[in-house]
PQR file of N, CA, C, O and H, with PARSE charges and radii, in Angstrom:
ATOM      1  N   MET A   1      39.711  15.053 -18.546 -0.4000 1.5000
ATOM      2  CA  MET A   1      40.009  13.406 -17.396 -0.0000 2.0000
ATOM      3  C   MET A   1      39.611  14.400 -15.805  0.5500 1.7000
ATOM      4  O   MET A   1      38.750  13.888 -15.088 -0.5500 1.4000
ATOM      5  N   GLY A   2      40.262  15.803 -15.306 -0.4000 1.5000
ATOM      6  CA  GLY A   2      39.452  15.584 -14.306 -0.0000 2.0000
ATOM      7  C   GLY A   2      38.258  15.563 -13.945  0.5500 1.7000
ATOM      8  O   GLY A   2      37.926  15.083 -12.861 -0.5500 1.4000
ATOM      9  H   GLY A   2      40.961  16.218 -15.888  0.4000 1.0000
ATOM     10  N   GLU A   3      37.157  16.239 -15.051 -0.4000 1.5000
ATOM     11  CA  GLU A   3      35.466  16.069 -15.065 -0.0000 2.0000
ATOM     12  C   GLU A   3      35.633  15.223 -15.156  0.5500 1.7000
ATOM     13  O   GLU A   3      35.590  15.109 -13.931 -0.5500 1.4000
ATOM     14  H   GLU A   3      37.426  16.629 -15.931  0.4000 1.0000
ATOM     15  N   LEU A   4      35.956  13.687 -15.658 -0.4000 1.5000
ATOM     16  CA  LEU A   4      35.710  12.635 -15.303 -0.0000 2.0000
ATOM     17  C   LEU A   4      35.503  11.203 -14.116  0.5500 1.7000
ATOM     18  O   LEU A   4      34.944  10.125 -13.916 -0.5500 1.4000
ATOM     19  H   LEU A   4      35.991  13.780 -16.653  0.4000 1.0000
ATOM     20  N   HIS A   5      36.868  12.680 -13.356 -0.4000 1.5000
ATOM     21  CA  HIS A   5      36.601  11.705 -12.448 -0.0000 2.0000
ATOM     22  C   HIS A   5      36.021  11.843 -10.789  0.5500 1.7000
ATOM     23  O   HIS A   5      36.003  11.156  -9.768 -0.5500 1.4000
ATOM     24  H   HIS A   5      37.322  13.556 -13.518  0.4000 1.0000
ATOM     25  N   GLN A   6      35.473  13.502 -11.356 -0.4000 1.5000
ATOM     26  CA  GLN A   6      35.259  14.340 -10.606 -0.0000 2.0000
ATOM     27  C   GLN A   6      33.563  13.726 -10.877  0.5500 1.7000
ATOM     28  O   GLN A   6      33.283  13.282  -9.763 -0.5500 1.4000
ATOM     29  H   GLN A   6      35.488  14.061 -12.185  0.4000 1.0000
ATOM     30  N   LEU A   7      32.552  13.534 -11.622 -0.4000 1.5000
ATOM     31  CA  LEU A   7      32.062  11.970 -12.295 -0.0000 2.0000
ATOM     32  C   LEU A   7      32.127  11.182 -11.561  0.5500 1.7000
ATOM     33  O   LEU A   7      31.446  11.159 -10.536 -0.5500 1.4000
ATOM     34  H   LEU A   7      32.779  13.895 -12.526  0.4000 1.0000
ATOM     35  N   MET A   8      32.757  10.536 -11.806 -0.4000 1.5000
ATOM     36  CA  MET A   8      32.927   9.024 -11.500 -0.0000 2.0000
ATOM     37  C   MET A   8      32.573   9.240  -9.693  0.5500 1.7000
ATOM     38  O   MET A   8      31.562   8.828  -9.123 -0.5500 1.4000
ATOM     39  H   MET A   8      33.311  10.555 -12.638  0.4000 1.0000
ATOM     40  N   LEU A   9      33.723   9.995  -9.061 -0.4000 1.5000
ATOM     41  CA  LEU A   9      33.614   9.841  -7.390 -0.0000 2.0000
ATOM     42  C   LEU A   9      31.882  11.127  -7.084  0.5500 1.7000
ATOM     43  O   LEU A   9      31.847  11.506  -5.913 -0.5500 1.4000
ATOM     44  H   LEU A   9      34.544  10.330  -9.524  0.4000 1.0000
ATOM     45  N   GLU A  10      31.100  11.493  -7.657 -0.4000 1.5000
ATOM     46  CA  GLU A  10      29.305  11.267  -7.866 -0.0000 2.0000
ATOM     47  C   GLU A  10      28.863  10.321  -7.905  0.5500 1.7000
ATOM     48  O   GLU A  10      28.418   9.801  -6.882 -0.5500 1.4000
ATOM     49  H   GLU A  10      31.127  11.186  -8.608  0.4000 1.0000
ATOM     50  N   HIS A  11      28.819   9.815  -8.916 -0.4000 1.5000
ATOM     51  CA  HIS A  11      28.542   8.356  -8.966 -0.0000 2.0000
ATOM     52  C   HIS A  11      28.580   7.681  -7.218  0.5500 1.7000
ATOM     53  O   HIS A  11      27.794   7.615  -6.273 -0.5500 1.4000
ATOM     54  H   HIS A  11      29.181  10.237  -9.747  0.4000 1.0000
ATOM     55  N   GLU A  12      29.891   7.300  -7.496 -0.4000 1.5000
ATOM     56  CA  GLU A  12      30.613   6.244  -6.442 -0.0000 2.0000
ATOM     57  C   GLU A  12      29.746   7.035  -4.570  0.5500 1.7000
ATOM     58  O   GLU A  12      29.391   6.482  -3.529 -0.5500 1.4000
ATOM     59  H   GLU A  12      30.529   7.354  -8.264  0.4000 1.0000
ATOM     60  N   GLU A  13      29.752   8.521  -5.052 -0.4000 1.5000
ATOM     61  CA  GLU A  13      29.229   8.759  -3.298 -0.0000 2.0000
ATOM     62  C   GLU A  13      27.110   8.670  -3.352  0.5500 1.7000
ATOM     63  O   GLU A  13      26.515   8.298  -2.340 -0.5500 1.4000
ATOM     64  H   GLU A  13      30.040   8.970  -5.898  0.4000 1.0000
ATOM     65  N   GLN A  14      26.415   9.020  -4.492 -0.4000 1.5000
ATOM     66  CA  GLN A  14      25.048   8.561  -4.962 -0.0000 2.0000
ATOM     67  C   GLN A  14      25.311   6.536  -4.611  0.5500 1.7000
ATOM     68  O   GLN A  14      24.516   5.884  -3.934 -0.5500 1.4000
ATOM     69  H   GLN A  14      26.898   9.322  -5.314  0.4000 1.0000
ATOM     70  N   LEU A  15      25.783   6.316  -4.857 -0.4000 1.5000
ATOM     71  CA  LEU A  15      25.373   4.874  -4.398 -0.0000 2.0000
ATOM     72  C   LEU A  15      25.885   4.615  -3.078  0.5500 1.7000
ATOM     73  O   LEU A  15      24.882   4.390  -2.401 -0.5500 1.4000
ATOM     74  H   LEU A  15      26.428   6.845  -5.408  0.4000 1.0000
ATOM     75  N   GLU A  16      27.073   4.508  -2.225 -0.4000 1.5000
ATOM     76  CA  GLU A  16      27.103   5.132  -1.210 -0.0000 2.0000
ATOM     77  C   GLU A  16      25.842   5.190  -0.314  0.5500 1.7000
ATOM     78  O   GLU A  16      25.345   4.385   0.473 -0.5500 1.4000
ATOM     79  H   GLU A  16      27.888   4.690  -2.774  0.4000 1.0000
ATOM     80  N   GLU A  17      25.415   6.767  -0.828 -0.4000 1.5000
ATOM     81  CA  GLU A  17      23.788   7.116  -0.199 -0.0000 2.0000
ATOM     82  C   GLU A  17      23.130   5.853  -0.426  0.5500 1.7000
ATOM     83  O   GLU A  17      22.740   5.569   0.706 -0.5500 1.4000
ATOM     84  H   GLU A  17      25.818   7.421  -1.467  0.4000 1.0000
ATOM     85  N   ALA A  18      22.646   4.610  -1.448 -0.4000 1.5000
ATOM     86  CA  ALA A  18      22.101   4.704  -1.722 -0.0000 2.0000
ATOM     87  C   ALA A  18      21.986   3.037  -1.375  0.5500 1.7000
ATOM     88  O   ALA A  18      21.021   2.281  -1.493 -0.5500 1.4000
ATOM     89  H   ALA A  18      22.963   4.841  -2.368  0.4000 1.0000
ATOM     90  N   LEU A  19      23.296   2.797  -0.925 -0.4000 1.5000
ATOM     91  CA  LEU A  19      22.855   1.218   0.385 -0.0000 2.0000
ATOM     92  C   LEU A  19      23.375   1.143   1.372  0.5500 1.7000
ATOM     93  O   LEU A  19      23.881   0.206   1.988 -0.5500 1.4000
ATOM     94  H   LEU A  19      24.080   3.411  -0.829  0.4000 1.0000
ATOM     95  N   ASP A  20      23.135   3.283   1.755 -0.4000 1.5000
ATOM     96  CA  ASP A  20      22.655   3.122   2.902 -0.0000 2.0000
ATOM     97  C   ASP A  20      21.181   3.153   3.421  0.5500 1.7000
ATOM     98  O   ASP A  20      20.653   2.986   4.520 -0.5500 1.4000
ATOM     99  H   ASP A  20      22.724   4.045   1.254  0.4000 1.0000
ATOM    100  N   ALA A  21      20.816   3.390   2.370 -0.4000 1.5000
ATOM    101  CA  ALA A  21      19.646   3.459   2.324 -0.0000 2.0000
ATOM    102  C   ALA A  21      18.596   2.743   2.340  0.5500 1.7000
ATOM    103  O   ALA A  21      17.400   2.807   2.624 -0.5500 1.4000
ATOM    104  H   ALA A  21      21.245   3.526   1.477  0.4000 1.0000
ATOM    105  N   MET A  22      19.553   1.875   1.866 -0.4000 1.5000
ATOM    106  CA  MET A  22      18.606   0.039   1.308 -0.0000 2.0000
ATOM    107  C   MET A  22      18.882  -0.855   2.462  0.5500 1.7000
ATOM    108  O   MET A  22      18.310  -1.934   2.622 -0.5500 1.4000
ATOM    109  H   MET A  22      20.525   1.823   1.635  0.4000 1.0000
ATOM    110  N   GLU A  23      20.551   0.059   3.940 -0.4000 1.5000
ATOM    111  CA  GLU A  23      20.666  -0.675   4.517 -0.0000 2.0000
ATOM    112  C   GLU A  23      19.374  -0.210   5.987  0.5500 1.7000
ATOM    113  O   GLU A  23      19.089  -0.796   7.031 -0.5500 1.4000
ATOM    114  H   GLU A  23      21.016   0.935   3.810  0.4000 1.0000
ATOM    115  N   CYS A  24      18.998   0.796   5.506 -0.4000 1.5000
ATOM    116  CA  CYS A  24      18.037   1.258   6.534 -0.0000 2.0000
ATOM    117  C   CYS A  24      16.504   0.767   6.680  0.5500 1.7000
ATOM    118  O   CYS A  24      15.686   0.450   7.543 -0.5500 1.4000
ATOM    119  H   CYS A  24      19.230   1.272   4.658  0.4000 1.0000
ATOM    120  N   GLY A  25      16.642   0.908   5.280 -0.4000 1.5000
ATOM    121  CA  GLY A  25      15.506  -0.067   4.683 -0.0000 2.0000
ATOM    122  C   GLY A  25      14.149   1.208   4.293  0.5500 1.7000
ATOM    123  O   GLY A  25      13.050   0.805   4.673 -0.5500 1.4000
ATOM    124  H   GLY A  25      17.307   1.166   4.579  0.4000 1.0000
ATOM    125  N   TRP A  26      14.129   2.035   3.894 -0.4000 1.5000
ATOM    126  CA  TRP A  26      14.002   3.221   3.595 -0.0000 2.0000
ATOM    127  C   TRP A  26      14.688   4.029   2.087  0.5500 1.7000
ATOM    128  O   TRP A  26      14.811   5.252   2.018 -0.5500 1.4000
ATOM    129  H   TRP A  26      15.022   2.363   3.585  0.4000 1.0000
ATOM    130  N   PRO A  27      15.116   2.986   0.855 -0.5600 1.5000
ATOM    131  CA  PRO A  27      15.361   3.542  -0.271  0.2800 2.0000
ATOM    132  C   PRO A  27      14.893   4.938  -1.094  0.5500 1.7000
ATOM    133  O   PRO A  27      14.144   5.800  -0.633 -0.5500 1.4000
ATOM    134  N   THR A  28      15.257   4.941  -1.864 -0.4000 1.5000
ATOM    135  CA  THR A  28      14.145   6.034  -2.428 -0.0000 2.0000
ATOM    136  C   THR A  28      14.256   5.238  -4.441  0.5500 1.7000
ATOM    137  O   THR A  28      15.118   5.196  -5.318 -0.5500 1.4000
ATOM    138  H   THR A  28      15.865   4.241  -2.238  0.4000 1.0000
ATOM    139  N   GLN A  29      12.843   4.775  -4.281 -0.4000 1.5000
ATOM    140  CA  GLN A  29      13.141   4.649  -6.797 -0.0000 2.0000
ATOM    141  C   GLN A  29      14.611   4.671  -7.013  0.5500 1.7000
ATOM    142  O   GLN A  29      15.318   3.663  -7.016 -0.5500 1.4000
ATOM    143  H   GLN A  29      12.142   4.809  -3.568  0.4000 1.0000
ATOM    144  N   ASP A  30      15.231   6.507  -7.283 -0.4000 1.5000
ATOM    145  CA  ASP A  30      16.221   6.627  -7.578 -0.0000 2.0000
ATOM    146  C   ASP A  30      17.620   5.658  -6.773  0.5500 1.7000
ATOM    147  O   ASP A  30      18.391   5.255  -7.643 -0.5500 1.4000
ATOM    148  H   ASP A  30      14.657   7.326  -7.280  0.4000 1.0000
ATOM    149  N   GLN A  31      17.930   5.358  -5.736 -0.4000 1.5000
ATOM    150  CA  GLN A  31      18.644   4.827  -5.471 -0.0000 2.0000
ATOM    151  C   GLN A  31      18.030   3.225  -5.596  0.5500 1.7000
ATOM    152  O   GLN A  31      18.861   2.327  -5.461 -0.5500 1.4000
ATOM    153  H   GLN A  31      17.304   5.686  -5.029  0.4000 1.0000
ATOM    154  N   ILE A  32      16.959   2.939  -5.785 -0.4000 1.5000
ATOM    155  CA  ILE A  32      17.092   1.690  -5.606 -0.0000 2.0000
ATOM    156  C   ILE A  32      18.551   1.197  -7.757  0.5500 1.7000
ATOM    157  O   ILE A  32      19.571   0.530  -7.935 -0.5500 1.4000
ATOM    158  H   ILE A  32      16.284   3.669  -5.895  0.4000 1.0000
ATOM    159  N   ASP A  33      17.441   2.248  -8.893 -0.4000 1.5000
ATOM    160  CA  ASP A  33      17.603   2.446  -9.919 -0.0000 2.0000
ATOM    161  C   ASP A  33      19.701   2.387 -10.161  0.5500 1.7000
ATOM    162  O   ASP A  33      20.392   1.809 -11.001 -0.5500 1.4000
ATOM    163  H   ASP A  33      16.613   2.789  -8.748  0.4000 1.0000
ATOM    164  N   ILE A  34      20.001   3.126  -9.179 -0.4000 1.5000
ATOM    165  CA  ILE A  34      20.825   4.126  -8.889 -0.0000 2.0000
ATOM    166  C   ILE A  34      21.938   2.452  -9.038  0.5500 1.7000
ATOM    167  O   ILE A  34      22.873   2.180  -9.791 -0.5500 1.4000
ATOM    168  H   ILE A  34      19.439   3.595  -8.497  0.4000 1.0000
ATOM    169  N   ILE A  35      21.094   1.473  -7.681 -0.4000 1.5000
ATOM    170  CA  ILE A  35      21.892   0.086  -6.993 -0.0000 2.0000
ATOM    171  C   ILE A  35      21.848  -0.646  -8.512  0.5500 1.7000
ATOM    172  O   ILE A  35      22.866  -1.169  -8.964 -0.5500 1.4000
ATOM    173  H   ILE A  35      20.335   1.694  -7.069  0.4000 1.0000
ATOM    174  N   ARG A  36      20.718  -0.636  -9.175 -0.4000 1.5000
ATOM    175  CA  ARG A  36      21.123  -1.856 -10.500 -0.0000 2.0000
ATOM    176  C   ARG A  36      21.375  -1.228 -11.686  0.5500 1.7000
ATOM    177  O   ARG A  36      20.707  -1.553 -12.668 -0.5500 1.4000
ATOM    178  H   ARG A  36      19.891  -0.210  -8.807  0.4000 1.0000
ATOM    179  N   HIS A  37      22.206  -0.398 -11.772 -0.4000 1.5000
ATOM    180  CA  HIS A  37      22.182   0.164 -13.035 -0.0000 2.0000
ATOM    181  C   HIS A  37      23.999   0.248 -12.106  0.5500 1.7000
ATOM    182  O   HIS A  37      24.393  -0.902 -12.299 -0.5500 1.4000
ATOM    183  H   HIS A  37      22.749  -0.134 -10.975  0.4000 1.0000
ATOM    184  N   ALA A  38      24.853   0.792 -11.498 -0.4000 1.5000
ATOM    185  CA  ALA A  38      25.953  -0.245 -10.428 -0.0000 2.0000
ATOM    186  C   ALA A  38      26.160  -1.958 -10.821  0.5500 1.7000
ATOM    187  O   ALA A  38      27.144  -2.526 -11.293 -0.5500 1.4000
ATOM    188  H   ALA A  38      24.533   1.727 -11.341  0.4000 1.0000
ATOM    189  N   CYS A  39      25.014  -2.424 -10.479 -0.4000 1.5000
ATOM    190  CA  CYS A  39      25.117  -3.722 -11.408 -0.0000 2.0000
ATOM    191  C   CYS A  39      25.421  -4.485 -12.434  0.5500 1.7000
ATOM    192  O   CYS A  39      26.122  -5.465 -12.683 -0.5500 1.4000
ATOM    193  H   CYS A  39      24.214  -1.963 -10.095  0.4000 1.0000
ATOM    194  N   GLY A  40      24.183  -3.247 -13.332 -0.4000 1.5000
ATOM    195  CA  GLY A  40      23.806  -3.375 -14.533 -0.0000 2.0000
ATOM    196  C   GLY A  40      22.877  -4.517 -15.277  0.5500 1.7000
ATOM    197  O   GLY A  40      22.850  -5.076 -16.374 -0.5500 1.4000
ATOM    198  H   GLY A  40      23.614  -2.451 -13.129  0.4000 1.0000
ATOM    199  N   LYS A  41      21.945  -4.545 -13.733 -0.4000 1.5000
ATOM    200  CA  LYS A  41      20.643  -4.672 -13.871 -0.0000 2.0000
ATOM    201  C   LYS A  41      19.139  -4.379 -14.133  0.5500 1.7000
ATOM    202  O   LYS A  41      18.354  -4.326 -13.187 -0.5500 1.4000
ATOM    203  H   LYS A  41      21.967  -4.091 -12.842  0.4000 1.0000
ATOM    204  N   PRO A  42      18.830  -4.233 -15.123 -0.5600 1.5000
ATOM    205  CA  PRO A  42      18.002  -3.600 -15.918  0.2800 2.0000
ATOM    206  C   PRO A  42      16.773  -3.009 -14.659  0.5500 1.7000
ATOM    207  O   PRO A  42      16.389  -4.038 -14.102 -0.5500 1.4000
ATOM    208  N   ARG A  43      15.832  -1.427 -13.845 -0.4000 1.5000
ATOM    209  CA  ARG A  43      14.621  -2.455 -13.645 -0.0000 2.0000
ATOM    210  C   ARG A  43      13.637  -2.940 -13.932  0.5500 1.7000
ATOM    211  O   ARG A  43      12.928  -2.449 -14.810 -0.5500 1.4000
ATOM    212  H   ARG A  43      16.144  -0.591 -14.297  0.4000 1.0000
ATOM    213  N   ASN A  44      13.334  -3.967 -13.323 -0.4000 1.5000
ATOM    214  CA  ASN A  44      12.433  -4.805 -13.076 -0.0000 2.0000
ATOM    215  C   ASN A  44      10.740  -4.291 -13.468  0.5500 1.7000
ATOM    216  O   ASN A  44      10.062  -3.795 -12.568 -0.5500 1.4000
ATOM    217  H   ASN A  44      13.911  -4.366 -12.610  0.4000 1.0000
ATOM    218  N   ALA A  45      10.360  -4.405 -14.393 -0.4000 1.5000
ATOM    219  CA  ALA A  45       9.214  -3.576 -15.618 -0.0000 2.0000
ATOM    220  C   ALA A  45       7.974  -4.905 -14.933  0.5500 1.7000
ATOM    221  O   ALA A  45       7.548  -5.662 -15.805 -0.5500 1.4000
ATOM    222  H   ALA A  45      10.910  -4.808 -15.124  0.4000 1.0000
ATOM    223  N   HIS A  46       7.694  -5.038 -14.162 -0.4000 1.5000
ATOM    224  CA  HIS A  46       6.976  -6.425 -14.602 -0.0000 2.0000
ATOM    225  C   HIS A  46       6.278  -5.729 -12.766  0.5500 1.7000
ATOM    226  O   HIS A  46       6.862  -5.290 -11.776 -0.5500 1.4000
ATOM    227  H   HIS A  46       8.040  -4.423 -13.454  0.4000 1.0000
ATOM    228  N   VAL A  47       4.779  -5.966 -13.111 -0.4000 1.5000
ATOM    229  CA  VAL A  47       4.831  -4.980 -12.020 -0.0000 2.0000
ATOM    230  C   VAL A  47       3.007  -6.556 -12.076  0.5500 1.7000
ATOM    231  O   VAL A  47       2.548  -7.153 -13.049 -0.5500 1.4000
ATOM    232  H   VAL A  47       4.304  -6.322 -13.916  0.4000 1.0000
ATOM    233  N   HIS A  48       2.540  -6.612 -10.434 -0.4000 1.5000
ATOM    234  CA  HIS A  48       1.480  -7.422  -9.722 -0.0000 2.0000
ATOM    235  C   HIS A  48       0.258  -6.692 -10.286  0.5500 1.7000
ATOM    236  O   HIS A  48       0.045  -5.543  -9.899 -0.5500 1.4000
ATOM    237  H   HIS A  48       2.914  -6.126  -9.643  0.4000 1.0000
ATOM    238  N   PRO A  49      -0.654  -7.338 -11.272 -0.5600 1.5000
ATOM    239  CA  PRO A  49      -1.771  -6.852 -11.964  0.2800 2.0000
ATOM    240  C   PRO A  49      -2.310  -5.633 -11.263  0.5500 1.7000
ATOM    241  O   PRO A  49      -2.298  -4.425 -11.501 -0.5500 1.4000
ATOM    242  N   ILE A  50      -3.013  -6.765  -9.861 -0.4000 1.5000
ATOM    243  CA  ILE A  50      -3.860  -6.121  -9.245 -0.0000 2.0000
ATOM    244  C   ILE A  50      -3.167  -4.706  -8.640  0.5500 1.7000
ATOM    245  O   ILE A  50      -3.854  -3.686  -8.593 -0.5500 1.4000
ATOM    246  H   ILE A  50      -3.023  -7.746  -9.667  0.4000 1.0000
ATOM    247  N   LEU A  51      -1.645  -4.705  -8.139 -0.4000 1.5000
ATOM    248  CA  LEU A  51      -0.691  -3.418  -8.032 -0.0000 2.0000
ATOM    249  C   LEU A  51      -1.045  -2.792  -8.798  0.5500 1.7000
ATOM    250  O   LEU A  51      -1.583  -1.734  -8.474 -0.5500 1.4000
ATOM    251  H   LEU A  51      -1.087  -5.534  -8.177  0.4000 1.0000
ATOM    252  N   ARG A  52      -0.906  -3.164 -10.254 -0.4000 1.5000
ATOM    253  CA  ARG A  52      -0.495  -2.140 -12.101 -0.0000 2.0000
ATOM    254  C   ARG A  52      -1.882  -0.958 -11.807  0.5500 1.7000
ATOM    255  O   ARG A  52      -1.809   0.266 -11.917 -0.5500 1.4000
ATOM    256  H   ARG A  52      -0.469  -4.024 -10.518  0.4000 1.0000
ATOM    257  N   ASP A  53      -3.526  -2.058 -11.275 -0.4000 1.5000
ATOM    258  CA  ASP A  53      -4.344  -0.907 -11.283 -0.0000 2.0000
ATOM    259  C   ASP A  53      -4.264  -0.091 -10.468  0.5500 1.7000
ATOM    260  O   ASP A  53      -4.754   0.984 -10.813 -0.5500 1.4000
ATOM    261  H   ASP A  53      -3.586  -3.052 -11.186  0.4000 1.0000
ATOM    262  N   VAL A  54      -3.741  -0.134  -9.252 -0.4000 1.5000
ATOM    263  CA  VAL A  54      -4.057   0.536  -8.283 -0.0000 2.0000
ATOM    264  C   VAL A  54      -3.275   2.182  -8.720  0.5500 1.7000
ATOM    265  O   VAL A  54      -3.558   3.343  -8.423 -0.5500 1.4000
ATOM    266  H   VAL A  54      -3.343  -1.007  -8.972  0.4000 1.0000
ATOM    267  N   ILE A  55      -2.198   1.551  -9.548 -0.4000 1.5000
ATOM    268  CA  ILE A  55      -0.720   2.617  -9.344 -0.0000 2.0000
ATOM    269  C   ILE A  55      -1.823   3.451 -10.460  0.5500 1.7000
ATOM    270  O   ILE A  55      -2.252   4.476  -9.931 -0.5500 1.4000
ATOM    271  H   ILE A  55      -1.968   0.608  -9.789  0.4000 1.0000
ATOM    272  N   ASN A  56      -2.464   3.187 -12.137 -0.4000 1.5000
ATOM    273  CA  ASN A  56      -3.105   2.977 -13.246 -0.0000 2.0000
ATOM    274  C   ASN A  56      -3.912   4.553 -12.054  0.5500 1.7000
ATOM    275  O   ASN A  56      -3.609   5.739 -11.927 -0.5500 1.4000
ATOM    276  H   ASN A  56      -2.116   2.354 -12.568  0.4000 1.0000
ATOM    277  N   ASP A  57      -4.965   3.678 -11.448 -0.4000 1.5000
ATOM    278  CA  ASP A  57      -6.657   4.645 -10.269 -0.0000 2.0000
ATOM    279  C   ASP A  57      -5.641   5.136 -10.872  0.5500 1.7000
ATOM    280  O   ASP A  57      -5.425   5.471 -12.036 -0.5500 1.4000
ATOM    281  H   ASP A  57      -5.211   2.714 -11.551  0.4000 1.0000
ATOM    282  N   PHE A  58      -4.506   5.136  -9.066 -0.4000 1.5000
ATOM    283  CA  PHE A  58      -3.926   6.619  -8.600 -0.0000 2.0000
ATOM    284  C   PHE A  58      -3.764   7.985  -9.772  0.5500 1.7000
ATOM    285  O   PHE A  58      -4.371   9.053  -9.692 -0.5500 1.4000
ATOM    286  H   PHE A  58      -4.682   4.864  -8.119  0.4000 1.0000
ATOM    287  N   GLY A  59      -2.953   7.659 -10.648 -0.4000 1.5000
ATOM    288  CA  GLY A  59      -3.112   7.902 -11.688 -0.0000 2.0000
ATOM    289  C   GLY A  59      -3.557   8.963 -12.526  0.5500 1.7000
ATOM    290  O   GLY A  59      -3.097   9.950 -13.100 -0.5500 1.4000
ATOM    291  H   GLY A  59      -2.461   6.791 -10.714  0.4000 1.0000
ATOM    292  N   ASN A  60      -4.797   8.277 -12.346 -0.4000 1.5000
ATOM    293  CA  ASN A  60      -5.608   9.252 -13.374 -0.0000 2.0000
ATOM    294  C   ASN A  60      -6.167   9.718 -11.729  0.5500 1.7000
ATOM    295  O   ASN A  60      -6.669  10.829 -11.894 -0.5500 1.4000
ATOM    296  H   ASN A  60      -5.171   7.475 -11.880  0.4000 1.0000
ATOM    297  N   VAL A  61      -6.267   9.394 -10.470 -0.4000 1.5000
ATOM    298  CA  VAL A  61      -7.500  10.830  -9.398 -0.0000 2.0000
ATOM    299  C   VAL A  61      -6.439  11.760 -10.010  0.5500 1.7000
ATOM    300  O   VAL A  61      -6.629  12.596 -10.894 -0.5500 1.4000
ATOM    301  H   VAL A  61      -5.859   8.491 -10.337  0.4000 1.0000
ATOM    302  N   PHE A  62      -5.054  11.404  -9.254 -0.4000 1.5000
ATOM    303  CA  PHE A  62      -4.942  12.441  -9.169 -0.0000 2.0000
ATOM    304  C   PHE A  62      -3.741  13.168 -10.283  0.5500 1.7000
ATOM    305  O   PHE A  62      -3.766  14.388 -10.444 -0.5500 1.4000
ATOM    306  H   PHE A  62      -4.901  10.725  -8.536  0.4000 1.0000
ATOM    307  N   GLY A  63      -2.759  12.347 -10.982 -0.4000 1.5000
ATOM    308  CA  GLY A  63      -1.773  12.754 -11.995 -0.0000 2.0000
ATOM    309  C   GLY A  63      -2.488  13.748 -13.049  0.5500 1.7000
ATOM    310  O   GLY A  63      -1.772  14.451 -13.762 -0.5500 1.4000
ATOM    311  H   GLY A  63      -2.739  11.356 -10.851  0.4000 1.0000
ATOM    312  N   GLY A  64      -3.742  13.806 -13.142 -0.4000 1.5000
ATOM    313  CA  GLY A  64      -4.274  14.723 -14.342 -0.0000 2.0000
ATOM    314  C   GLY A  64      -4.702  13.837 -15.380  0.5500 1.7000
ATOM    315  O   GLY A  64      -5.383  14.283 -16.304 -0.5500 1.4000
ATOM    316  H   GLY A  64      -4.324  13.235 -12.563  0.4000 1.0000
ATOM    317  N   ALA A  65      -4.414  12.767 -15.337 -0.4000 1.5000
ATOM    318  CA  ALA A  65      -4.727  12.425 -16.531 -0.0000 2.0000
ATOM    319  C   ALA A  65      -5.992  12.703 -17.245  0.5500 1.7000
ATOM    320  O   ALA A  65      -7.119  12.773 -16.754 -0.5500 1.4000
ATOM    321  H   ALA A  65      -3.861  12.404 -14.588  0.4000 1.0000
ATOM    322  N   LYS A  66      -5.497  12.907 -18.959 -0.4000 1.5000
ATOM    323  CA  LYS A  66      -6.393  13.817 -19.509 -0.0000 2.0000
ATOM    324  C   LYS A  66      -7.295  13.124 -20.720  0.5500 1.7000
ATOM    325  O   LYS A  66      -8.140  13.790 -21.318 -0.5500 1.4000
ATOM    326  H   LYS A  66      -4.582  12.850 -19.357  0.4000 1.0000
TER
END
């Protein structure tokens, strides 16, 4: 039971840090995912087509697409 309690405390700490970052306006994608998980909301997979093209181009240039 102690290990489960420790995991719960760590998750609560991560959530608190994510909410603090959200209030400051600079959350990371991981922090947004932590908040979404806590709310039971899936990650929003809908990305604007132009933005998706930019992301894909960036990945091709800098991500070493093979």
